[in-house]
Wavefront OBJ file of the C-alpha trace (Angstrom):
o trace
v -0.358 -25.439 19.313
v 3.284 -24.428 19.141
v 4.398 -22.467 16.084
v 6.714 -25.178 14.704
v 4.067 -27.859 15.243
v 1.559 -25.761 13.298
v 4.046 -25.119 10.486
v 4.913 -28.822 10.294
v 1.216 -29.741 10.216
v 0.524 -27.253 7.414
v 3.524 -28.430 5.402
v 2.298 -32.017 5.817
v -1.171 -31.015 4.557
v 0.371 -29.572 1.401
v 2.770 -32.459 0.812
v -0.117 -34.949 1.155
v -2.391 -32.957 -1.174
v -3.025 -33.894 -4.799
v -2.060 -31.381 -7.471
v -5.198 -30.415 -9.408
v -3.966 -27.530 -11.595
v -0.297 -26.588 -11.936
v 0.995 -23.027 -12.196
v 1.437 -23.584 -15.948
v -2.195 -24.663 -16.371
v -3.338 -21.655 -14.329
v -1.195 -19.342 -16.482
v -2.812 -20.783 -19.643
v -6.264 -20.196 -18.136
v -5.296 -16.607 -17.274
v -4.220 -15.984 -20.880
v -7.582 -17.243 -22.177
v -9.475 -15.111 -19.669
v -7.380 -12.068 -20.592
v -8.345 -12.512 -24.232
v -12.062 -12.920 -23.452
v -12.168 -9.966 -21.053
v -10.265 -7.710 -23.448
v -12.670 -8.590 -26.243
v -15.723 -7.967 -24.054
v -14.663 -4.933 -21.976
v -11.822 -2.970 -23.613
v -14.249 -0.221 -24.642
v -16.731 -0.371 -21.729
v -14.965 1.315 -18.774
v -15.600 -1.602 -16.368
v -15.238 -1.879 -12.622
v -13.648 -5.091 -11.377
v -15.096 -5.797 -7.929
v -12.762 -8.127 -6.026
v -14.334 -10.340 -3.360
v -12.135 -10.543 -0.255
v -10.255 -12.580 0.700
v -10.444 -15.311 -1.917
v -10.485 -13.068 -4.972
v -7.354 -11.162 -3.933
v -4.699 -13.538 -5.322
v -6.634 -14.226 -8.545
v -7.244 -10.509 -9.105
v -3.548 -9.855 -8.581
v -2.790 -12.263 -11.418
v -5.515 -11.450 -13.972
v -5.949 -7.675 -13.668
v -2.345 -6.739 -14.628
v -2.849 -8.726 -17.850
v -5.659 -6.404 -18.957
v -4.179 -3.681 -21.146
v -7.162 -1.315 -21.136
v -8.570 1.203 -18.641
v -10.293 -0.398 -15.664
v -11.255 0.600 -12.159
v -10.833 -1.751 -9.232
v -12.901 -1.906 -6.067
v -13.412 -4.584 -3.451
v -16.074 -5.971 -1.194
v -16.189 -8.412 1.670
v -19.410 -10.273 2.268
v -20.512 -13.428 4.022
v -23.787 -15.293 3.851
v -25.962 -15.649 6.890
v -26.390 -19.241 8.008
v -28.887 -21.011 10.216
v -32.170 -19.239 10.951
v -31.829 -16.589 8.257
v -33.011 -17.403 4.758
v -30.311 -18.427 2.316
v -28.903 -15.929 -0.101
v -28.897 -12.922 2.220
v -25.455 -11.498 2.665
v -23.812 -9.634 5.496
v -21.495 -6.906 4.225
v -18.196 -6.569 6.029
v -17.141 -4.027 3.394
v -19.445 -2.701 0.679
v -18.157 -1.453 -2.675
v -16.934 2.128 -2.347
v -17.436 3.149 -5.984
v -20.720 4.209 -7.515
v -21.775 1.194 -9.599
v -24.753 2.860 -11.269
v -24.583 2.767 -15.037
v -21.347 0.752 -14.992
v -20.334 -2.698 -16.191
v -19.235 -4.648 -13.112
v -17.206 -7.853 -13.107
v -17.240 -9.619 -9.728
v -13.891 -11.385 -9.191
v -13.645 -14.379 -6.844
v -11.484 -17.453 -6.455
v -14.052 -20.243 -6.777
v -17.677 -20.892 -7.609
v -18.729 -23.565 -5.144
v -22.402 -23.319 -4.159
v -22.514 -19.683 -5.199
v -24.893 -18.247 -2.603
v -22.555 -15.442 -1.562
v -21.535 -14.709 -5.148
v -25.183 -14.590 -6.221
v -25.954 -12.259 -3.312
v -23.138 -9.924 -4.375
v -24.378 -9.952 -7.985
v -27.920 -9.102 -6.835
v -26.587 -6.306 -4.612
v -24.603 -4.822 -7.519
v -27.718 -4.921 -9.686
v -29.704 -3.154 -6.954
v -26.950 -0.495 -6.835
v -27.746 0.289 -10.465
v -24.984 -1.545 -12.326
v -25.605 -1.622 -16.079
v -24.415 -5.235 -16.185
v -22.903 -7.638 -13.656
v -20.811 -10.651 -14.646
v -18.802 -13.139 -12.603
v -15.134 -14.002 -13.076
v -13.766 -16.931 -11.074
v -10.574 -18.932 -11.323
v -12.204 -22.321 -10.803
v -15.678 -23.831 -10.695
v -16.381 -26.750 -8.396
v -18.519 -29.319 -10.218
v -21.563 -30.510 -8.255
v -25.354 -30.117 -8.139
v -25.644 -27.905 -5.020
v -25.450 -24.515 -6.745
v -27.536 -21.556 -5.565
v -29.795 -22.111 -8.562
v -30.098 -24.750 -11.274
v -27.501 -24.531 -14.070
v -25.589 -21.745 -12.287
v -22.326 -21.061 -14.113
v -19.713 -18.330 -13.848
v -19.620 -15.931 -16.789
v -15.840 -16.219 -17.063
v -13.949 -19.305 -15.879
v -11.413 -21.633 -17.476
v -10.757 -24.234 -14.758
v -12.931 -26.857 -13.131
v -12.479 -29.159 -10.187
v -14.216 -32.019 -8.419
v -16.483 -31.678 -5.405
v -13.539 -31.878 -3.035
v -11.853 -29.321 -0.794
v -9.381 -27.258 -2.836
v -6.700 -24.802 -1.763
v -4.068 -22.600 -3.350
v -4.213 -19.781 -5.918
v -6.389 -17.746 -3.533
v -8.365 -20.554 -1.904
v -7.393 -21.304 1.664
v -6.982 -24.223 3.998
v -7.879 -22.862 7.463
v -6.701 -19.392 6.402
v -3.390 -20.768 5.076
v -1.989 -21.697 1.666
v -3.840 -19.047 -0.381
v -0.339 -18.158 -1.556
v 0.317 -21.476 -3.365
v 0.900 -20.907 -7.079
v -1.024 -24.088 -7.956
v -4.387 -25.585 -6.927
v -4.415 -28.664 -4.727
v -7.046 -31.113 -3.514
v -7.005 -31.836 0.202
v -6.402 -35.475 1.103
v -7.575 -36.218 4.623
l 1 2 3 4 5 6 7 8 9 10 11 12 13 14 15 16 17 18 19 20 21 22 23 24 25 26 27 28 29 30 31 32 33 34 35 36 37 38 39 40 41 42 43 44 45 46 47 48 49 50 51 52 53 54 55 56 57 58 59 60 61 62 63 64 65 66 67 68 69 70 71 72 73 74 75 76 77 78 79 80 81 82 83 84 85 86 87 88 89 90 91 92 93 94 95 96 97 98 99 100 101 102 103 104 105 106 107 108 109 110 111 112 113 114 115 116 117 118 119 120 121 122 123 124 125 126 127 128 129 130 131 132 133 134 135 136 137 138 139 140 141 142 143 144 145 146 147 148 149 150 151 152 153 154 155 156 157 158 159 160 161 162 163 164 165 166 167 168 169 170 171 172 173 174 175 176 177 178 179 180 181 182 183 184 185 186
């Protein structure tokens, strides 16, 4: 596909999408999360473990709001599909910091089914983390979670069981950079 055709197609996708959460709503959610995280971690020397690529934009918005000492690391993991049992993750990049004895907050863009996120949490626990909590921008509401009643530890936004993009979530590797969250209309 020619470059201009691709750009036009992507612009059409965005213009046809439905706004789910505006930048202002996201900013309000960030302020609430900042307050909760400060209350819970200001005196605990936490490590914020950012999940690539989705957690990058969200981390870039929430972490500068935290006015206490933190360390930041990242990981990149995917879940095996097909013949391999669910929940196992393939590391593309493991955390570089020693997690043993530390409070770890796993930062991602969305909790959808949660298999990869749950695998990362379990891996952090096996690396000796004192505690592991999840921080996501948005939770997708449906009954297909990795386990019954799975919820993120920190989250202020919810969305329907529909494809979302923006604020870190992508549409075919594009539109992570949108400052709002949109629902794809096919």
